[in-house]
VOMAR-568576 format. One record per residue (C-alpha): x, y, z. Coordinates in pm, 1 decimal. Example, Ala and Ser with C-alpha at 12.3 -4.5 7.8 and 13.67 -1.06 7.14 Angstrom:
<rs>
{{1230.0,-450.0,780.0}}
{{1367.0,-106.0,714.0}}
</rs>
This chain:
<rs>
{{1366.4,-1242.6,-2979.2}}
{{1360.0,-1620.1,-2916.7}}
{{1469.5,-1864.3,-2651.9}}
{{1413.6,-2236.2,-2613.4}}
{{1049.9,-2208.7,-2500.7}}
{{909.6,-1886.7,-2644.4}}
{{919.1,-1626.7,-2918.8}}
{{865.6,-1259.0,-2840.8}}
{{792.9,-959.4,-3056.3}}
{{768.2,-594.0,-2964.7}}
{{575.8,-312.4,-3122.6}}
{{562.5,57.5,-3052.5}}
{{242.6,186.0,-2899.3}}
{{279.7,539.3,-3035.3}}
{{-43.2,657.1,-2873.2}}
{{105.7,605.4,-2526.2}}
{{480.8,624.2,-2579.8}}
{{524.1,263.3,-2463.2}}
{{632.0,-63.5,-2616.5}}
{{409.1,-370.7,-2608.9}}
{{571.9,-711.6,-2590.5}}
{{382.1,-1017.2,-2712.4}}
{{535.0,-1345.6,-2604.2}}
{{422.7,-1670.3,-2767.4}}
{{478.0,-1988.1,-2566.4}}
{{328.9,-2333.0,-2539.3}}
{{181.5,-2545.8,-2265.3}}
{{97.5,-2914.0,-2304.9}}
{{-224.4,-2826.1,-2487.3}}
{{-215.6,-2458.0,-2584.8}}
{{-29.0,-2193.7,-2777.5}}
{{-46.9,-1887.9,-2551.6}}
{{12.2,-1525.0,-2647.3}}
{{87.5,-1307.4,-2344.8}}
{{99.4,-930.1,-2399.4}}
{{219.3,-657.2,-2165.0}}
{{317.5,-294.6,-2202.7}}
{{589.0,-323.1,-1938.7}}
{{409.6,-88.9,-1699.0}}
{{385.9,-219.1,-1344.6}}
{{85.7,-124.6,-1134.3}}
{{107.5,42.0,-796.9}}
{{-107.5,-96.2,-516.0}}
{{-340.5,205.0,-542.6}}
{{-401.4,124.1,-912.2}}
{{-514.6,-237.2,-868.0}}
{{-886.9,-160.6,-826.5}}
{{-890.1,70.2,-1130.3}}
{{-697.6,-189.8,-1331.7}}
{{-948.1,-459.9,-1232.6}}
{{-1234.6,-229.6,-1338.5}}
{{-1059.2,-157.5,-1669.9}}
{{-1013.6,-531.6,-1726.9}}
{{-1376.6,-601.2,-1650.7}}
{{-1495.0,-321.5,-1882.2}}
{{-1272.2,-435.0,-2169.5}}
{{-1366.2,-801.2,-2139.2}}
{{-1737.6,-722.4,-2120.8}}
{{-1730.9,-487.9,-2419.8}}
{{-1521.8,-721.1,-2633.8}}
{{-1720.1,-1035.4,-2541.0}}
{{-1389.1,-1217.3,-2549.4}}
{{-1198.8,-1209.5,-2219.0}}
{{-839.7,-1113.3,-2275.4}}
{{-730.7,-851.0,-2022.8}}
{{-634.4,-930.5,-1666.4}}
{{-444.6,-788.2,-1373.4}}
{{-152.8,-1028.1,-1363.3}}
{{36.2,-1148.1,-1057.4}}
{{-145.0,-939.4,-795.4}}
{{27.8,-1137.9,-519.0}}
{{371.0,-1064.1,-659.0}}
{{578.5,-757.8,-591.4}}
{{509.3,-612.0,-938.7}}
{{157.6,-666.7,-1075.1}}
{{82.7,-554.5,-1429.9}}
{{-191.6,-551.1,-1690.0}}
{{-170.5,-847.4,-1921.0}}
{{-351.5,-959.5,-2230.5}}
{{-375.4,-1332.8,-2282.2}}
{{-500.9,-1524.8,-2586.3}}
{{-471.3,-1894.6,-2654.2}}
{{-519.4,-2151.4,-2925.0}}
{{-532.5,-2531.8,-2892.4}}
{{-213.9,-2693.4,-3020.0}}
{{-428.7,-2950.9,-3200.3}}
{{-580.1,-2672.9,-3412.8}}
{{-500.4,-2692.4,-3783.0}}
{{-470.5,-2378.0,-3990.7}}
{{-267.7,-2244.9,-4276.2}}
{{24.4,-2010.0,-4220.6}}
{{-182.4,-1727.0,-4369.5}}
{{-468.8,-1798.2,-4126.7}}
{{-230.0,-1804.7,-3830.7}}
{{-69.3,-1479.8,-3946.5}}
{{-413.2,-1317.1,-3961.8}}
{{-501.9,-1446.9,-3614.5}}
{{-172.1,-1328.2,-3465.2}}
{{-218.6,-987.2,-3630.0}}
{{-565.5,-966.8,-3476.0}}
{{-423.3,-1048.5,-3131.9}}
{{-161.8,-775.0,-3170.7}}
{{-419.8,-519.2,-3285.0}}
{{-648.5,-604.2,-2991.6}}
{{-352.4,-566.5,-2755.0}}
{{-273.6,-228.3,-2912.1}}
{{-632.0,-109.4,-2861.5}}
{{-651.7,-253.5,-2511.5}}
{{-331.5,-95.2,-2378.0}}
{{-406.5,238.1,-2548.4}}
{{-746.4,247.7,-2382.7}}
{{-606.7,152.1,-2042.3}}
{{-350.6,429.7,-2069.7}}
{{-574.7,702.0,-2210.6}}
{{-904.9,630.7,-2031.2}}
{{-794.5,473.4,-1703.3}}
{{-452.3,643.7,-1673.8}}
{{-277.4,310.9,-1615.9}}
</rs>
């Protein structure tokens, strides 16, 4: 799916019965990949979701998971990766990087669902 400012792709997260959407967009300086499984958190899940985010980011040594939009009416878990727009790489290298981001999102959302019941 595309629009004028982003490109999105979806993949089935068979382990949880959910779909994960990865949306690629740009800022002035970054290419950003934002991933969500479409599951909104209830208020009573926010502390567990924050703990899950902290555990994932600490174990992976590469912060990616966050509780997104906690002030909004519908907070969710979100994975975020970025890359400077000034970065130069081949198409094959970018494809490998994007595949890695998708695989990390798959692992992250599966763990949040199975271990933390989110």
